[in-house]
Backbone as XML, in Angstrom:
<?xml version="1.0"?>
<chain id="A" units="angstrom">
  <residue number="1" name="MET">
    <atom name="N" x="-49.865" y="-69.326" z="21.519"/>
    <atom name="CA" x="-49.690" y="-70.738" z="21.789"/>
    <atom name="C" x="-48.285" y="-71.186" z="21.385"/>
  </residue>
  <residue number="2" name="GLN">
    <atom name="N" x="-47.844" y="-70.759" z="20.220"/>
    <atom name="CA" x="-46.540" y="-71.206" z="19.754"/>
    <atom name="C" x="-45.403" y="-70.655" z="20.617"/>
  </residue>
  <residue number="3" name="SER">
    <atom name="N" x="-45.559" y="-69.439" z="21.125"/>
    <atom name="CA" x="-44.508" y="-68.924" z="22.007"/>
    <atom name="C" x="-44.456" y="-69.748" z="23.290"/>
  </residue>
  <residue number="4" name="GLY">
    <atom name="N" x="-45.607" y="-70.194" z="23.769"/>
    <atom name="CA" x="-45.647" y="-71.053" z="24.958"/>
    <atom name="C" x="-44.997" y="-72.400" z="24.707"/>
  </residue>
  <residue number="5" name="ILE">
    <atom name="N" x="-45.198" y="-72.934" z="23.512"/>
    <atom name="CA" x="-44.576" y="-74.204" z="23.146"/>
    <atom name="C" x="-43.055" y="-74.040" z="23.101"/>
  </residue>
  <residue number="6" name="GLY">
    <atom name="N" x="-42.599" y="-72.954" z="22.493"/>
    <atom name="CA" x="-41.157" y="-72.701" z="22.402"/>
    <atom name="C" x="-40.522" y="-72.550" z="23.771"/>
  </residue>
  <residue number="7" name="LEU">
    <atom name="N" x="-41.160" y="-71.774" z="24.650"/>
    <atom name="CA" x="-40.624" y="-71.593" z="26.002"/>
    <atom name="C" x="-40.659" y="-72.900" z="26.780"/>
  </residue>
  <residue number="8" name="ASP">
    <atom name="N" x="-41.686" y="-73.691" z="26.552"/>
    <atom name="CA" x="-41.788" y="-74.996" z="27.195"/>
    <atom name="C" x="-40.604" y="-75.873" z="26.785"/>
  </residue>
  <residue number="9" name="GLY">
    <atom name="N" x="-40.265" y="-75.846" z="25.516"/>
    <atom name="CA" x="-39.129" y="-76.616" z="25.023"/>
    <atom name="C" x="-37.808" y="-76.148" z="25.612"/>
  </residue>
  <residue number="10" name="ILE">
    <atom name="N" x="-37.647" y="-74.834" z="25.728"/>
    <atom name="CA" x="-36.429" y="-74.296" z="26.340"/>
    <atom name="C" x="-36.352" y="-74.726" z="27.802"/>
  </residue>
  <residue number="11" name="GLY">
    <atom name="N" x="-37.463" y="-74.617" z="28.520"/>
    <atom name="CA" x="-37.483" y="-75.030" z="29.920"/>
    <atom name="C" x="-37.175" y="-76.509" z="30.089"/>
  </residue>
  <residue number="12" name="TYR">
    <atom name="N" x="-37.654" y="-77.328" z="29.166"/>
    <atom name="CA" x="-37.353" y="-78.764" z="29.193"/>
    <atom name="C" x="-35.853" y="-78.980" z="29.006"/>
  </residue>
  <residue number="13" name="GLN">
    <atom name="N" x="-35.268" y="-78.295" z="28.036"/>
    <atom name="CA" x="-33.829" y="-78.430" z="27.793"/>
    <atom name="C" x="-33.022" y="-77.960" z="29.007"/>
  </residue>
  <residue number="14" name="LEU">
    <atom name="N" x="-33.460" y="-76.880" z="29.639"/>
    <atom name="CA" x="-32.773" y="-76.396" z="30.838"/>
    <atom name="C" x="-32.848" y="-77.424" z="31.964"/>
  </residue>
  <residue number="15" name="ALA">
    <atom name="N" x="-33.977" y="-78.117" z="32.066"/>
    <atom name="CA" x="-34.113" y="-79.166" z="33.080"/>
    <atom name="C" x="-33.106" y="-80.280" z="32.819"/>
  </residue>
  <residue number="16" name="LEU">
    <atom name="N" x="-32.955" y="-80.660" z="31.560"/>
    <atom name="CA" x="-31.963" y="-81.683" z="31.220"/>
    <atom name="C" x="-30.555" y="-81.193" z="31.532"/>
  </residue>
  <residue number="17" name="GLU">
    <atom name="N" x="-30.272" y="-79.934" z="31.187"/>
    <atom name="CA" x="-28.953" y="-79.360" z="31.479"/>
    <atom name="C" x="-28.675" y="-79.320" z="32.981"/>
  </residue>
  <residue number="18" name="ALA">
    <atom name="N" x="-29.745" y="-79.184" z="33.775"/>
    <atom name="CA" x="-29.602" y="-79.151" z="35.234"/>
    <atom name="C" x="-29.412" y="-80.542" z="35.821"/>
  </residue>
  <residue number="19" name="GLY">
    <atom name="N" x="-29.489" y="-81.575" z="34.963"/>
    <atom name="CA" x="-29.236" y="-82.931" z="35.432"/>
    <atom name="C" x="-30.464" y="-83.781" z="35.675"/>
  </residue>
  <residue number="20" name="LEU">
    <atom name="N" x="-31.653" y="-83.278" z="35.373"/>
    <atom name="CA" x="-32.847" y="-84.094" z="35.533"/>
    <atom name="C" x="-32.866" y="-85.195" z="34.478"/>
  </residue>
  <residue number="21" name="SER">
    <atom name="N" x="-33.441" y="-86.317" z="34.831"/>
    <atom name="CA" x="-33.610" y="-87.386" z="33.848"/>
    <atom name="C" x="-34.659" y="-86.938" z="32.825"/>
  </residue>
  <residue number="22" name="GLU">
    <atom name="N" x="-34.677" y="-87.597" z="31.677"/>
    <atom name="CA" x="-35.667" y="-87.253" z="30.657"/>
    <atom name="C" x="-37.080" y="-87.390" z="31.219"/>
  </residue>
  <residue number="23" name="ARG">
    <atom name="N" x="-37.315" y="-88.413" z="32.002"/>
    <atom name="CA" x="-38.651" y="-88.629" z="32.571"/>
    <atom name="C" x="-39.038" y="-87.499" z="33.524"/>
  </residue>
  <residue number="24" name="ARG">
    <atom name="N" x="-38.129" y="-87.152" z="34.444"/>
    <atom name="CA" x="-38.443" y="-86.068" z="35.389"/>
    <atom name="C" x="-38.614" y="-84.741" z="34.665"/>
  </residue>
  <residue number="25" name="ALA">
    <atom name="N" x="-37.766" y="-84.486" z="33.675"/>
    <atom name="CA" x="-37.881" y="-83.243" z="32.903"/>
    <atom name="C" x="-39.207" y="-83.212" z="32.139"/>
  </residue>
  <residue number="26" name="ARG">
    <atom name="N" x="-39.584" y="-84.338" z="31.588"/>
    <atom name="CA" x="-40.840" y="-84.412" z="30.825"/>
    <atom name="C" x="-42.058" y="-84.175" z="31.723"/>
  </residue>
  <residue number="27" name="ASP">
    <atom name="N" x="-41.959" y="-84.595" z="32.976"/>
    <atom name="CA" x="-43.088" y="-84.486" z="33.892"/>
    <atom name="C" x="-43.215" y="-83.121" z="34.578"/>
  </residue>
  <residue number="28" name="GLU">
    <atom name="N" x="-42.253" y="-82.240" z="34.346"/>
    <atom name="CA" x="-42.342" y="-80.915" z="34.978"/>
    <atom name="C" x="-43.520" y="-80.120" z="34.422"/>
  </residue>
  <residue number="29" name="ARG">
    <atom name="N" x="-44.096" y="-79.326" z="35.275"/>
    <atom name="CA" x="-45.189" y="-78.441" z="34.854"/>
    <atom name="C" x="-44.633" y="-77.310" z="33.994"/>
  </residue>
  <residue number="30" name="HIS">
    <atom name="N" x="-45.507" y="-76.756" z="33.169"/>
    <atom name="CA" x="-45.134" y="-75.644" z="32.305"/>
    <atom name="C" x="-44.596" y="-74.477" z="33.136"/>
  </residue>
  <residue number="31" name="SER">
    <atom name="N" x="-45.242" y="-74.173" z="34.238"/>
    <atom name="CA" x="-44.814" y="-73.048" z="35.070"/>
    <atom name="C" x="-43.400" y="-73.274" z="35.623"/>
  </residue>
  <residue number="32" name="LYS">
    <atom name="N" x="-43.047" y="-74.495" z="35.969"/>
    <atom name="CA" x="-41.701" y="-74.792" z="36.467"/>
    <atom name="C" x="-40.668" y="-74.559" z="35.369"/>
  </residue>
  <residue number="33" name="ARG">
    <atom name="N" x="-41.029" y="-74.888" z="34.141"/>
    <atom name="CA" x="-40.118" y="-74.664" z="33.017"/>
    <atom name="C" x="-39.907" y="-73.173" z="32.787"/>
  </residue>
  <residue number="34" name="LEU">
    <atom name="N" x="-40.967" y="-72.393" z="32.944"/>
    <atom name="CA" x="-40.828" y="-70.939" z="32.811"/>
    <atom name="C" x="-39.956" y="-70.381" z="33.926"/>
  </residue>
  <residue number="35" name="GLN">
    <atom name="N" x="-40.090" y="-70.926" z="35.129"/>
    <atom name="CA" x="-39.249" y="-70.485" z="36.245"/>
    <atom name="C" x="-37.773" y="-70.758" z="35.971"/>
  </residue>
  <residue number="36" name="ARG">
    <atom name="N" x="-37.486" y="-71.847" z="35.293"/>
    <atom name="CA" x="-36.097" y="-72.147" z="34.931"/>
    <atom name="C" x="-35.536" y="-71.076" z="33.996"/>
  </residue>
  <residue number="37" name="ILE">
    <atom name="N" x="-36.365" y="-70.622" z="33.063"/>
    <atom name="CA" x="-35.944" y="-69.570" z="32.136"/>
    <atom name="C" x="-35.707" y="-68.275" z="32.900"/>
  </residue>
  <residue number="38" name="VAL">
    <atom name="N" x="-36.641" y="-67.922" z="33.762"/>
    <atom name="CA" x="-36.526" y="-66.700" z="34.563"/>
    <atom name="C" x="-35.235" y="-66.704" z="35.376"/>
  </residue>
  <residue number="39" name="ALA">
    <atom name="N" x="-34.880" y="-67.857" z="35.921"/>
    <atom name="CA" x="-33.677" y="-67.951" z="36.751"/>
    <atom name="C" x="-32.405" y="-67.636" z="35.963"/>
  </residue>
  <residue number="40" name="GLU">
    <atom name="N" x="-32.457" y="-67.756" z="34.645"/>
    <atom name="CA" x="-31.283" y="-67.482" z="33.815"/>
    <atom name="C" x="-31.276" y="-66.086" z="33.200"/>
  </residue>
  <residue number="41" name="LEU">
    <atom name="N" x="-32.327" y="-65.316" z="33.409"/>
    <atom name="CA" x="-32.376" y="-63.983" z="32.802"/>
    <atom name="C" x="-31.322" y="-63.070" z="33.431"/>
  </residue>
  <residue number="42" name="PRO">
    <atom name="N" x="-30.513" y="-62.411" z="32.611"/>
    <atom name="CA" x="-29.543" y="-61.458" z="33.163"/>
    <atom name="C" x="-30.238" y="-60.193" z="33.665"/>
  </residue>
  <residue number="43" name="PHE">
    <atom name="N" x="-31.383" y="-59.898" z="33.095"/>
    <atom name="CA" x="-32.190" y="-58.741" z="33.476"/>
    <atom name="C" x="-33.629" y="-59.066" z="33.084"/>
  </residue>
  <residue number="44" name="ALA">
    <atom name="N" x="-34.564" y="-58.851" z="33.988"/>
    <atom name="CA" x="-35.970" y="-59.158" z="33.710"/>
    <atom name="C" x="-36.611" y="-58.031" z="32.899"/>
  </residue>
  <residue number="45" name="PRO">
    <atom name="N" x="-37.143" y="-58.342" z="31.718"/>
    <atom name="CA" x="-37.721" y="-57.304" z="30.872"/>
    <atom name="C" x="-39.143" y="-56.915" z="31.251"/>
  </residue>
  <residue number="46" name="ILE">
    <atom name="N" x="-39.725" y="-57.598" z="32.223"/>
    <atom name="CA" x="-41.075" y="-57.280" z="32.691"/>
    <atom name="C" x="-41.022" y="-57.103" z="34.204"/>
  </residue>
  <residue number="47" name="PRO">
    <atom name="N" x="-41.892" y="-56.253" z="34.741"/>
    <atom name="CA" x="-41.786" y="-55.879" z="36.154"/>
    <atom name="C" x="-41.864" y="-57.036" z="37.154"/>
  </residue>
  <residue number="48" name="ASP">
    <atom name="N" x="-42.801" y="-57.959" z="36.979"/>
    <atom name="CA" x="-42.984" y="-59.021" z="37.961"/>
    <atom name="C" x="-42.923" y="-60.366" z="37.247"/>
  </residue>
  <residue number="49" name="VAL">
    <atom name="N" x="-41.742" y="-60.963" z="37.214"/>
    <atom name="CA" x="-41.574" y="-62.203" z="36.466"/>
    <atom name="C" x="-42.351" y="-63.361" z="37.088"/>
  </residue>
  <residue number="50" name="ASN">
    <atom name="N" x="-42.546" y="-63.347" z="38.401"/>
    <atom name="CA" x="-43.337" y="-64.412" z="39.025"/>
    <atom name="C" x="-44.788" y="-64.337" z="38.573"/>
  </residue>
  <residue number="51" name="ASP">
    <atom name="N" x="-45.307" y="-63.129" z="38.460"/>
    <atom name="CA" x="-46.660" y="-62.941" z="37.947"/>
    <atom name="C" x="-46.725" y="-63.368" z="36.477"/>
  </residue>
  <residue number="52" name="TRP">
    <atom name="N" x="-45.678" y="-63.043" z="35.709"/>
    <atom name="CA" x="-45.630" y="-63.454" z="34.307"/>
    <atom name="C" x="-45.668" y="-64.976" z="34.188"/>
  </residue>
  <residue number="53" name="VAL">
    <atom name="N" x="-44.909" y="-65.675" z="35.022"/>
    <atom name="CA" x="-44.897" y="-67.137" z="34.979"/>
    <atom name="C" x="-46.324" y="-67.661" z="35.099"/>
  </residue>
  <residue number="54" name="GLN">
    <atom name="N" x="-47.075" y="-67.147" z="36.045"/>
    <atom name="CA" x="-48.449" y="-67.614" z="36.253"/>
    <atom name="C" x="-49.345" y="-67.234" z="35.077"/>
  </residue>
  <residue number="55" name="ARG">
    <atom name="N" x="-49.271" y="-65.975" z="34.630"/>
    <atom name="CA" x="-50.114" y="-65.521" z="33.508"/>
    <atom name="C" x="-49.809" y="-66.289" z="32.230"/>
  </residue>
  <residue number="56" name="SER">
    <atom name="N" x="-48.528" y="-66.439" z="31.942"/>
    <atom name="CA" x="-48.123" y="-67.118" z="30.722"/>
    <atom name="C" x="-48.536" y="-68.585" z="30.754"/>
  </residue>
  <residue number="57" name="SER">
    <atom name="N" x="-48.324" y="-69.220" z="31.886"/>
    <atom name="CA" x="-48.700" y="-70.626" z="32.022"/>
    <atom name="C" x="-50.212" y="-70.804" z="31.924"/>
  </residue>
  <residue number="58" name="ASP">
    <atom name="N" x="-50.965" y="-69.919" z="32.563"/>
    <atom name="CA" x="-52.434" y="-69.983" z="32.489"/>
    <atom name="C" x="-52.924" y="-69.796" z="31.054"/>
  </residue>
  <residue number="59" name="ALA">
    <atom name="N" x="-52.341" y="-68.824" z="30.344"/>
    <atom name="CA" x="-52.746" y="-68.573" z="28.959"/>
    <atom name="C" x="-52.406" y="-69.776" z="28.079"/>
  </residue>
  <residue number="60" name="TYR">
    <atom name="N" x="-51.205" y="-70.305" z="28.224"/>
    <atom name="CA" x="-50.769" y="-71.471" z="27.453"/>
    <atom name="C" x="-51.707" y="-72.654" z="27.691"/>
  </residue>
  <residue number="61" name="ASN">
    <atom name="N" x="-51.955" y="-72.947" z="28.965"/>
    <atom name="CA" x="-52.819" y="-74.078" z="29.296"/>
    <atom name="C" x="-54.274" y="-73.830" z="28.901"/>
  </residue>
  <residue number="62" name="GLY">
    <atom name="N" x="-54.707" y="-72.565" z="28.938"/>
    <atom name="CA" x="-56.067" y="-72.241" z="28.522"/>
    <atom name="C" x="-56.296" y="-72.484" z="27.041"/>
  </residue>
  <residue number="63" name="VAL">
    <atom name="N" x="-55.291" y="-72.225" z="26.247"/>
    <atom name="CA" x="-55.384" y="-72.460" z="24.807"/>
    <atom name="C" x="-55.199" y="-73.944" z="24.499"/>
  </residue>
  <residue number="64" name="LYS">
    <atom name="N" x="-54.309" y="-74.585" z="25.216"/>
    <atom name="CA" x="-53.940" y="-75.982" z="24.937"/>
    <atom name="C" x="-55.013" y="-76.981" z="25.359"/>
  </residue>
  <residue number="65" name="HIS">
    <atom name="N" x="-55.649" y="-76.749" z="26.489"/>
    <atom name="CA" x="-56.574" y="-77.729" z="27.068"/>
    <atom name="C" x="-58.029" y="-77.265" z="26.954"/>
  </residue>
  <residue number="66" name="ALA">
    <atom name="N" x="-58.870" y="-78.130" z="26.421"/>
    <atom name="CA" x="-60.285" y="-77.793" z="26.211"/>
    <atom name="C" x="-61.039" y="-77.573" z="27.521"/>
  </residue>
  <residue number="67" name="ASP">
    <atom name="N" x="-60.568" y="-78.155" z="28.602"/>
    <atom name="CA" x="-61.275" y="-78.029" z="29.882"/>
    <atom name="C" x="-60.785" y="-76.845" z="30.721"/>
  </residue>
  <residue number="68" name="ARG">
    <atom name="N" x="-59.969" y="-75.977" z="30.142"/>
    <atom name="CA" x="-59.463" y="-74.794" z="30.852"/>
    <atom name="C" x="-60.131" y="-73.546" z="30.280"/>
  </residue>
  <residue number="69" name="ASP">
    <atom name="N" x="-60.056" y="-72.457" z="31.037"/>
    <atom name="CA" x="-60.620" y="-71.195" z="30.577"/>
    <atom name="C" x="-59.728" y="-70.591" z="29.495"/>
  </residue>
  <residue number="70" name="MET">
    <atom name="N" x="-60.339" y="-70.270" z="28.357"/>
    <atom name="CA" x="-59.619" y="-69.639" z="27.257"/>
    <atom name="C" x="-59.380" y="-68.176" z="27.625"/>
  </residue>
  <residue number="71" name="PRO">
    <atom name="N" x="-58.130" y="-67.695" z="27.538"/>
    <atom name="CA" x="-57.872" y="-66.282" z="27.835"/>
    <atom name="C" x="-58.466" y="-65.395" z="26.742"/>
  </residue>
  <residue number="72" name="ASP">
    <atom name="N" x="-58.822" y="-64.172" z="27.117"/>
    <atom name="CA" x="-59.360" y="-63.260" z="26.100"/>
    <atom name="C" x="-58.233" y="-62.751" z="25.208"/>
  </residue>
  <residue number="73" name="ARG">
    <atom name="N" x="-58.599" y="-62.060" z="24.143"/>
    <atom name="CA" x="-57.622" y="-61.638" z="23.129"/>
    <atom name="C" x="-56.546" y="-60.717" z="23.683"/>
  </residue>
  <residue number="74" name="LEU">
    <atom name="N" x="-56.928" y="-59.814" z="24.566"/>
    <atom name="CA" x="-55.955" y="-58.883" z="25.121"/>
    <atom name="C" x="-54.922" y="-59.618" z="25.981"/>
  </residue>
  <residue number="75" name="ILE">
    <atom name="N" x="-55.381" y="-60.565" z="26.759"/>
    <atom name="CA" x="-54.460" y="-61.362" z="27.570"/>
    <atom name="C" x="-53.537" y="-62.173" z="26.664"/>
  </residue>
  <residue number="76" name="LYS">
    <atom name="N" x="-54.082" y="-62.762" z="25.614"/>
    <atom name="CA" x="-53.244" y="-63.532" z="24.689"/>
    <atom name="C" x="-52.211" y="-62.633" z="24.012"/>
  </residue>
  <residue number="77" name="ALA">
    <atom name="N" x="-52.618" y="-61.435" z="23.606"/>
    <atom name="CA" x="-51.689" y="-60.519" z="22.937"/>
    <atom name="C" x="-50.576" y="-60.076" z="23.890"/>
  </residue>
  <residue number="78" name="ASN">
    <atom name="N" x="-50.936" y="-59.720" z="25.120"/>
    <atom name="CA" x="-49.917" y="-59.295" z="26.082"/>
    <atom name="C" x="-49.036" y="-60.452" z="26.525"/>
  </residue>
  <residue number="79" name="THR">
    <atom name="N" x="-49.596" y="-61.644" z="26.603"/>
    <atom name="CA" x="-48.786" y="-62.813" z="26.942"/>
    <atom name="C" x="-47.762" y="-63.081" z="25.847"/>
  </residue>
  <residue number="80" name="LEU">
    <atom name="N" x="-48.184" y="-62.992" z="24.595"/>
    <atom name="CA" x="-47.243" y="-63.171" z="23.487"/>
    <atom name="C" x="-46.141" y="-62.117" z="23.548"/>
  </residue>
  <residue number="81" name="ARG">
    <atom name="N" x="-46.517" y="-60.875" z="23.785"/>
    <atom name="CA" x="-45.544" y="-59.778" z="23.875"/>
    <atom name="C" x="-44.527" y="-60.064" z="24.980"/>
  </residue>
  <residue number="82" name="GLU">
    <atom name="N" x="-45.007" y="-60.444" z="26.154"/>
    <atom name="CA" x="-44.110" y="-60.737" z="27.274"/>
    <atom name="C" x="-43.261" y="-61.985" z="27.007"/>
  </residue>
  <residue number="83" name="ASN">
    <atom name="N" x="-43.868" y="-63.002" z="26.412"/>
    <atom name="CA" x="-43.112" y="-64.214" z="26.089"/>
    <atom name="C" x="-41.962" y="-63.896" z="25.143"/>
  </residue>
  <residue number="84" name="LEU">
    <atom name="N" x="-42.219" y="-63.053" z="24.160"/>
    <atom name="CA" x="-41.166" y="-62.680" z="23.214"/>
    <atom name="C" x="-40.057" y="-61.894" z="23.906"/>
  </residue>
  <residue number="85" name="LEU">
    <atom name="N" x="-40.426" y="-60.991" z="24.796"/>
    <atom name="CA" x="-39.411" y="-60.251" z="25.551"/>
    <atom name="C" x="-38.554" y="-61.191" z="26.390"/>
  </residue>
  <residue number="86" name="VAL">
    <atom name="N" x="-39.201" y="-62.093" z="27.107"/>
    <atom name="CA" x="-38.454" y="-63.036" z="27.945"/>
    <atom name="C" x="-37.538" y="-63.890" z="27.076"/>
  </residue>
  <residue number="87" name="PHE">
    <atom name="N" x="-38.048" y="-64.378" z="25.953"/>
    <atom name="CA" x="-37.215" y="-65.181" z="25.059"/>
    <atom name="C" x="-36.010" y="-64.391" z="24.575"/>
  </residue>
  <residue number="88" name="ARG">
    <atom name="N" x="-36.220" y="-63.177" z="24.117"/>
    <atom name="CA" x="-35.117" y="-62.348" z="23.613"/>
    <atom name="C" x="-34.066" y="-62.110" z="24.691"/>
  </residue>
  <residue number="89" name="PHE">
    <atom name="N" x="-34.510" y="-61.826" z="25.908"/>
    <atom name="CA" x="-33.573" y="-61.536" z="26.990"/>
    <atom name="C" x="-32.857" y="-62.806" z="27.447"/>
  </residue>
  <residue number="90" name="TRP">
    <atom name="N" x="-33.542" y="-63.946" z="27.387"/>
    <atom name="CA" x="-32.893" y="-65.210" z="27.722"/>
    <atom name="C" x="-31.787" y="-65.512" z="26.700"/>
  </residue>
  <residue number="91" name="VAL">
    <atom name="N" x="-32.100" y="-65.350" z="25.418"/>
    <atom name="CA" x="-31.087" y="-65.561" z="24.375"/>
    <atom name="C" x="-29.924" y="-64.594" z="24.572"/>
  </residue>
  <residue number="92" name="ALA">
    <atom name="N" x="-30.220" y="-63.343" z="24.866"/>
    <atom name="CA" x="-29.174" y="-62.349" z="25.095"/>
    <atom name="C" x="-28.261" y="-62.793" z="26.231"/>
  </residue>
  <residue number="93" name="GLY">
    <atom name="N" x="-28.828" y="-63.346" z="27.277"/>
    <atom name="CA" x="-28.015" y="-63.850" z="28.380"/>
    <atom name="C" x="-27.133" y="-65.004" z="27.949"/>
  </residue>
  <residue number="94" name="ARG">
    <atom name="N" x="-27.640" y="-65.835" z="27.073"/>
    <atom name="CA" x="-26.862" y="-66.975" z="26.581"/>
    <atom name="C" x="-25.659" y="-66.536" z="25.749"/>
  </residue>
  <residue number="95" name="ILE">
    <atom name="N" x="-25.754" y="-65.364" z="25.139"/>
    <atom name="CA" x="-24.622" y="-64.869" z="24.342"/>
    <atom name="C" x="-23.863" y="-63.768" z="25.090"/>
  </residue>
  <residue number="96" name="ASP">
    <atom name="N" x="-24.065" y="-63.704" z="26.395"/>
    <atom name="CA" x="-23.311" y="-62.837" z="27.299"/>
    <atom name="C" x="-23.533" y="-61.340" z="27.112"/>
  </residue>
  <residue number="97" name="VAL">
    <atom name="N" x="-24.732" y="-60.946" z="26.729"/>
    <atom name="CA" x="-25.074" y="-59.521" z="26.732"/>
    <atom name="C" x="-25.250" y="-59.117" z="28.196"/>
  </residue>
  <residue number="98" name="THR">
    <atom name="N" x="-24.731" y="-57.975" z="28.575"/>
    <atom name="CA" x="-24.779" y="-57.565" z="29.980"/>
    <atom name="C" x="-26.174" y="-57.098" z="30.383"/>
  </residue>
  <residue number="99" name="ALA">
    <atom name="N" x="-26.472" y="-57.251" z="31.658"/>
    <atom name="CA" x="-27.744" y="-56.780" z="32.200"/>
    <atom name="C" x="-27.873" y="-55.277" z="31.999"/>
  </residue>
  <residue number="100" name="GLN">
    <atom name="N" x="-26.780" y="-54.551" z="32.163"/>
    <atom name="CA" x="-26.803" y="-53.098" z="31.984"/>
    <atom name="C" x="-27.205" y="-52.727" z="30.553"/>
  </residue>
  <residue number="101" name="SER">
    <atom name="N" x="-26.658" y="-53.411" z="29.586"/>
    <atom name="CA" x="-26.995" y="-53.152" z="28.189"/>
    <atom name="C" x="-28.459" y="-53.480" z="27.908"/>
  </residue>
  <residue number="102" name="LEU">
    <atom name="N" x="-28.933" y="-54.584" z="28.453"/>
    <atom name="CA" x="-30.331" y="-54.966" z="28.251"/>
    <atom name="C" x="-31.278" y="-53.948" z="28.880"/>
  </residue>
  <residue number="103" name="GLU">
    <atom name="N" x="-30.951" y="-53.527" z="30.091"/>
    <atom name="CA" x="-31.785" y="-52.535" z="30.777"/>
    <atom name="C" x="-31.833" y="-51.238" z="29.980"/>
  </residue>
  <residue number="104" name="GLN">
    <atom name="N" x="-30.709" y="-50.824" z="29.488"/>
    <atom name="CA" x="-30.629" y="-49.591" z="28.711"/>
    <atom name="C" x="-31.438" y="-49.696" z="27.412"/>
  </residue>
  <residue number="105" name="ASN">
    <atom name="N" x="-31.316" y="-50.808" z="26.719"/>
    <atom name="CA" x="-32.031" y="-50.980" z="25.455"/>
    <atom name="C" x="-33.529" y="-51.188" z="25.636"/>
  </residue>
  <residue number="106" name="LEU">
    <atom name="N" x="-33.914" y="-51.731" z="26.774"/>
    <atom name="CA" x="-35.340" y="-51.940" z="27.029"/>
    <atom name="C" x="-36.102" y="-50.615" z="27.069"/>
  </residue>
  <residue number="107" name="ARG">
    <atom name="N" x="-35.444" y="-49.566" z="27.518"/>
    <atom name="CA" x="-36.099" y="-48.255" z="27.624"/>
    <atom name="C" x="-36.683" y="-47.797" z="26.293"/>
  </residue>
  <residue number="108" name="GLY">
    <atom name="N" x="-36.052" y="-48.143" z="25.188"/>
    <atom name="CA" x="-36.536" y="-47.737" z="23.873"/>
    <atom name="C" x="-37.283" y="-48.824" z="23.121"/>
  </residue>
  <residue number="109" name="ASP">
    <atom name="N" x="-37.534" y="-49.942" z="23.771"/>
    <atom name="CA" x="-38.190" y="-51.075" z="23.110"/>
    <atom name="C" x="-39.708" y="-50.919" z="23.190"/>
  </residue>
  <residue number="110" name="PRO">
    <atom name="N" x="-40.388" y="-50.813" z="22.044"/>
    <atom name="CA" x="-41.845" y="-50.644" z="22.080"/>
    <atom name="C" x="-42.583" y="-51.849" z="22.671"/>
  </residue>
  <residue number="111" name="MET">
    <atom name="N" x="-41.946" y="-53.000" z="22.725"/>
    <atom name="CA" x="-42.614" y="-54.181" z="23.288"/>
    <atom name="C" x="-42.704" y="-54.140" z="24.807"/>
  </residue>
  <residue number="112" name="ARG">
    <atom name="N" x="-42.066" y="-53.182" z="25.444"/>
    <atom name="CA" x="-42.132" y="-53.122" z="26.907"/>
    <atom name="C" x="-43.468" y="-52.564" z="27.391"/>
  </residue>
  <residue number="113" name="HIS">
    <atom name="N" x="-44.199" y="-51.915" z="26.487"/>
    <atom name="CA" x="-45.489" y="-51.308" z="26.865"/>
    <atom name="C" x="-46.642" y="-52.292" z="26.637"/>
  </residue>
  <residue number="114" name="PRO">
    <atom name="N" x="-47.458" y="-52.508" z="27.665"/>
    <atom name="CA" x="-48.614" y="-53.417" z="27.491"/>
    <atom name="C" x="-49.601" y="-52.862" z="26.456"/>
  </residue>
  <residue number="115" name="TYR">
    <atom name="N" x="-50.282" y="-53.788" z="25.810"/>
    <atom name="CA" x="-51.363" y="-53.406" z="24.899"/>
    <atom name="C" x="-52.603" y="-53.101" z="25.734"/>
  </residue>
  <residue number="116" name="HIS">
    <atom name="N" x="-53.381" y="-52.127" z="25.265"/>
    <atom name="CA" x="-54.639" y="-51.749" z="25.918"/>
    <atom name="C" x="-55.725" y="-51.621" z="24.880"/>
  </residue>
  <residue number="117" name="LEU">
    <atom name="N" x="-56.954" y="-51.889" z="25.284"/>
    <atom name="CA" x="-58.081" y="-51.662" z="24.402"/>
    <atom name="C" x="-58.424" y="-50.179" z="24.406"/>
  </residue>
  <residue number="118" name="SER">
    <atom name="N" x="-58.737" y="-49.640" z="23.250"/>
    <atom name="CA" x="-59.087" y="-48.213" z="23.181"/>
    <atom name="C" x="-60.537" y="-47.989" z="23.485"/>
  </residue>
</chain>
């Protein structure tokens, strides 16, 4: 939940940086804010970022809203893992780390592997 809140805040700030008014930025959906983050990634740390946007947004909203379906533990764990990867790579892009360097380092990053139930 907290990773979703953090990404939501970053997406809101990106909307303001893009010139949206505070009201329009505030009214954006969580998934749109995640798409703003994805658009700035120098290299995507997960295979299908569009699928991640939907999964992450669904998990966030499932935890946040009582009338939504609560994701199971494995989905929550993998969503957190992916959210952290996206956040790290977004920050790396902000400090001008190259896509080539990120791609190379991702190969040895244990967070790139999904969690599975045994």
